[in-house]
C-alpha positions as CSV (number, residue, x, y, z in Angstrom):
1,M,-7.2,-25.9,15.8
2,N,-5.5,-23.2,17.8
3,Y,-3.4,-20.5,16.3
4,N,0.5,-21.4,16.3
5,E,3.1,-18.7,16.4
6,N,3.8,-19.1,12.5
7,Q,-0.2,-18.4,12.0
8,K,0.0,-15.4,14.1
9,R,3.0,-14.0,12.1
10,C,1.5,-14.6,8.8
11,F,-1.6,-12.5,9.9
12,C,0.8,-10.0,11.5
13,R,2.4,-9.5,8.2
14,G,-1.3,-9.3,6.4
15,R,-2.1,-6.5,8.8
16,I,1.3,-4.9,7.8
17,I,0.5,-5.0,4.2
18,L,-3.0,-3.6,4.6
19,S,-1.2,-0.7,6.4
20,V,1.3,-0.4,3.5
21,L,-1.7,-0.3,0.8
22,V,-3.6,2.3,2.9
23,F,-0.7,4.8,2.8
24,L,0.7,3.7,-0.5
25,G,-1.0,1.7,-3.0
26,I,-3.8,3.7,-3.6
27,L,-1.6,6.7,-4.1
28,S,0.7,4.9,-6.5
29,W,-2.0,5.4,-9.1
30,G,-0.8,7.9,-12.0
31,S,-1.9,8.6,-15.6
32,G,1.8,9.2,-16.7
33,S,0.9,11.9,-18.8
34,L,1.4,15.1,-16.9
35,Q,4.9,16.4,-17.2
36,A,7.1,19.3,-15.7
37,A,10.0,21.1,-17.5
38,E,11.4,21.8,-14.1
39,P,10.9,21.2,-10.3
40,L,7.5,22.1,-9.2
41,S,6.6,23.7,-5.9
42,L,5.1,21.6,-3.3
43,S,1.3,22.9,-3.9
44,A,2.2,22.3,-7.8
45,L,3.2,18.9,-6.8
46,I,0.4,17.6,-4.6
47,S,-2.3,19.1,-7.3
48,R,-0.9,17.0,-10.1
49,M,-0.6,13.9,-8.0
50,Q,-4.4,14.3,-7.3
51,V,-5.1,14.8,-11.0
52,A,-3.1,11.9,-12.0
53,Y,-4.9,9.8,-9.1
54,E,-8.2,10.6,-10.8
55,R,-7.5,9.8,-14.1
56,T,-6.4,6.3,-13.2
57,R,-9.2,3.4,-13.1
58,D,-6.8,0.8,-12.3
59,L,-3.4,-0.3,-11.8
60,K,-0.6,-3.2,-12.3
61,A,2.6,-3.2,-10.6
62,S,5.5,-5.1,-9.5
63,F,6.9,-4.5,-5.9
64,I,9.4,-5.2,-3.5
65,Q,8.5,-5.2,0.3
66,E,11.1,-5.0,2.9
67,V,9.9,-5.3,6.6
68,S,11.8,-5.0,9.9
69,L,9.8,-7.0,12.4
70,K,11.2,-5.2,15.9
71,S,9.3,-7.7,18.2
72,M,10.9,-10.9,16.2
73,G,14.3,-9.2,15.6
74,R,14.2,-10.2,12.1
75,A,13.8,-8.7,8.6
76,E,11.9,-10.1,5.7
77,R,11.9,-9.2,1.8
78,E,9.0,-10.1,-0.3
79,E,8.4,-9.7,-4.1
80,G,5.2,-10.0,-6.1
81,I,2.4,-8.0,-8.2
82,L,0.1,-5.6,-7.0
83,Y,-3.4,-5.1,-8.7
84,L,-5.6,-2.1,-7.8
85,K,-8.9,-1.0,-8.9
86,N,-11.1,1.7,-7.9
87,P,-13.0,1.8,-5.7
88,K,-11.6,-0.5,-2.9
89,R,-10.3,-3.5,-4.7
90,M,-6.6,-4.7,-4.4
91,L,-4.7,-7.8,-4.7
92,W,-1.1,-8.4,-3.6
93,D,0.0,-11.6,-5.1
94,Y,3.3,-12.9,-3.6
95,H,5.8,-14.7,-5.5
96,K,9.0,-14.7,-3.4
97,P,10.1,-16.2,-1.1
98,Q,6.9,-18.0,-0.9
99,M,3.6,-17.9,-2.5
100,K,0.7,-15.8,-0.7
101,K,-2.3,-13.6,-1.8
102,L,-4.2,-10.8,0.1
103,V,-7.3,-10.3,-1.5
104,V,-9.8,-7.3,-0.9
105,N,-12.9,-6.0,-2.2
106,P,-15.6,-3.7,-0.9
107,Q,-17.0,-6.9,1.1
108,K,-14.4,-9.1,2.3
109,A,-10.6,-9.6,2.5
110,W,-8.7,-12.7,2.6
111,L,-5.0,-13.5,3.4
112,Y,-4.3,-17.0,1.9
113,V,-1.0,-18.7,2.7
114,P,-0.7,-22.0,1.0
115,E,2.2,-23.2,2.7
116,D,0.4,-23.3,6.1
117,H,-3.2,-24.3,4.3
118,V,-5.0,-21.5,5.9
119,V,-6.9,-18.5,4.8
120,Y,-7.6,-15.6,7.1
121,V,-11.0,-14.0,6.3
122,Q,-12.1,-10.5,7.6
123,N,-15.0,-8.0,6.5
124,A,-13.8,-5.2,4.4
125,D,-15.3,-2.7,6.4
126,Q,-13.3,-3.4,9.5
127,I,-10.3,-2.2,6.9
128,F,-11.9,0.9,5.3
129,K,-13.4,2.5,8.4
130,S,-10.6,4.3,9.6
131,K,-10.3,8.0,9.0
132,M,-6.9,7.5,7.4
133,A,-7.8,4.8,4.9
134,V,-10.7,7.3,3.9
135,R,-8.5,10.2,3.1
136,F,-6.2,8.0,1.1
137,L,-9.0,6.8,-1.0
138,S,-9.9,10.2,-1.8
139,G,-6.3,10.8,-3.2
140,M,-3.5,13.0,-2.2
141,G,-5.6,16.4,-2.0
142,K,-7.6,15.0,1.1
143,L,-4.5,13.9,2.8
144,Q,-3.8,17.6,3.7
145,E,-6.4,17.6,6.4
146,D,-4.7,14.9,8.5
147,F,-1.0,15.4,7.4
148,S,1.4,18.2,7.4
149,I,3.1,17.6,3.7
150,R,6.4,19.0,3.2
151,F,9.6,18.0,1.1
152,A,12.2,15.8,2.8
153,A,15.0,17.2,4.9
154,S,17.5,15.5,2.8
155,G,16.1,17.6,-0.3
156,A,13.1,18.2,-2.4
157,V,14.5,15.7,-5.2
158,D,16.7,12.7,-5.0
159,K,20.1,12.2,-7.2
160,E,17.6,11.0,-10.2
161,G,15.4,14.3,-9.9
162,N,12.4,12.4,-8.2
163,Y,10.5,14.1,-5.8
164,Q,11.0,13.2,-2.2
165,L,7.9,13.7,0.3
166,T,7.3,13.7,4.4
167,L,4.1,13.5,5.8
168,V,3.8,14.1,9.2
169,P,0.3,13.6,11.2
170,K,-1.3,16.5,12.6
171,R,-2.8,14.6,15.5
172,P,-1.9,11.2,17.1
173,G,-3.9,7.9,16.4
174,L,-3.0,7.4,12.5
175,G,-0.4,4.5,13.2
176,T,3.0,6.3,12.3
177,D,4.9,9.4,13.3
178,Q,6.1,9.8,9.9
179,L,5.6,8.9,6.3
180,N,8.4,9.0,3.7
181,L,7.5,8.9,-0.1
182,T,9.4,9.2,-3.3
183,V,7.6,10.4,-6.4
184,D,8.4,9.7,-9.9
185,K,9.3,13.1,-11.5
186,K,7.3,12.5,-14.7
187,S,4.3,10.4,-13.9
188,Y,3.7,11.6,-10.4
189,Q,3.3,8.0,-9.4
190,I,4.8,6.8,-5.9
191,I,7.6,4.7,-6.7
192,E,9.1,4.1,-3.2
193,G,7.8,4.7,0.5
194,S,8.7,3.8,4.0
195,F,7.2,4.5,7.6
196,T,7.6,3.0,11.0
197,D,4.6,1.7,12.7
198,T,3.5,2.3,16.4
199,Y,5.2,-1.1,17.2
200,G,8.5,-0.2,15.9
201,N,8.3,-2.1,12.7
202,E,9.8,-0.5,9.7
203,T,8.3,-1.2,6.3
204,R,9.8,0.1,2.8
205,I,8.0,-0.9,-0.5
206,Q,9.3,-0.2,-4.1
207,F,6.7,-0.2,-7.1
208,R,8.2,-1.0,-10.3
209,N,6.8,-1.6,-14.0
210,I,3.8,0.3,-13.3
211,R,1.0,0.2,-15.8
212,V,-2.4,1.9,-15.3
213,N,-5.9,1.6,-16.9
214,N,-5.6,-2.2,-17.9
215,R,-9.6,-2.8,-17.8
216,L,-9.1,-5.1,-15.0
217,S,-12.0,-7.3,-14.2
218,D,-13.6,-7.3,-10.7
219,S,-13.6,-11.3,-10.7
220,L,-9.8,-10.7,-10.1
221,F,-10.7,-9.3,-6.7
222,N,-12.6,-12.4,-5.4
223,F,-11.2,-15.3,-3.8
224,R,-12.5,-19.0,-3.6
225,V,-11.2,-21.0,-0.7
226,P,-9.5,-24.1,-1.9
227,T,-10.3,-27.7,-0.8
228,G,-8.7,-28.7,2.5
229,V,-7.7,-25.3,3.5
230,E,-8.5,-24.0,7.1
231,V,-10.5,-20.7,7.5
232,F,-10.2,-18.3,10.3
233,N,-12.7,-15.6,10.6
234,M,-11.2,-12.6,12.1
235,P,-13.1,-10.0,14.2
C-alpha cells in the first residue's frame, strides 16, 4: 500500500507532536509545592523550575493543541489527555476532533490513527538522539547550554501574574528560532507554550488540570497493534 496524502498528513502531525513534547511536555512537570511571595528573578525562576522537575516522577494533564500548517494553509485544533513518566515515557491520548494515540517508551514510538486503520512505528532512539531532546530530558537547568533564556519582551509576567519566558537558540539547527513559555506563578509548571518550526508551522499548546506523581504504570506506555490495522515502519 502506498502512502496517500491523508496518511502523510497524519505522520506529519505526529512529528509535530513529538517536537512539542520535546520542548514542552517534559518541562511541564512540577511539584506544585514551591511558592514565592513576590515575582522571582530569572535565575531564581529557572532554579525553582529545575527543582520542581526533579521532584516529579510522572504527570497527567489535559491539553489543547493548535497547529497552523503553513504548507496546507489550514489550522487544526485537537484536545486530549497527556501522560508522562520519567524516564522517556509518554502518551498523547487525543479525543477531539478524532481519536488518535501517540505512545512513546524507551524502545518504540507508535502513532495510531483509528480512522485510517494505520499505525506508524519508529525506534525511540531516533526521537531521543537529538541534542535538544537530551537537554530537555535533563530539565530546565541544562537548557541554558543551548538557549539564551530571558523574560518575554511583553513583560516578565502576564495579567494573571504567571511568568513569561522566551528561549532563543544559541546556534542554528534546533528546529526553531524562538520558544515562548508561560510558567504558573505558584507551581512553576509550564501551562502554555508556542513556537514556529523551520517549515513555518505554528504550534501553540495549553496544559490544564495538571496532576503529578500519580504512580502511573509502565504498561500505560506500551501499545499493542489492533487486528486489521496496517503497520508502517518509519526510518
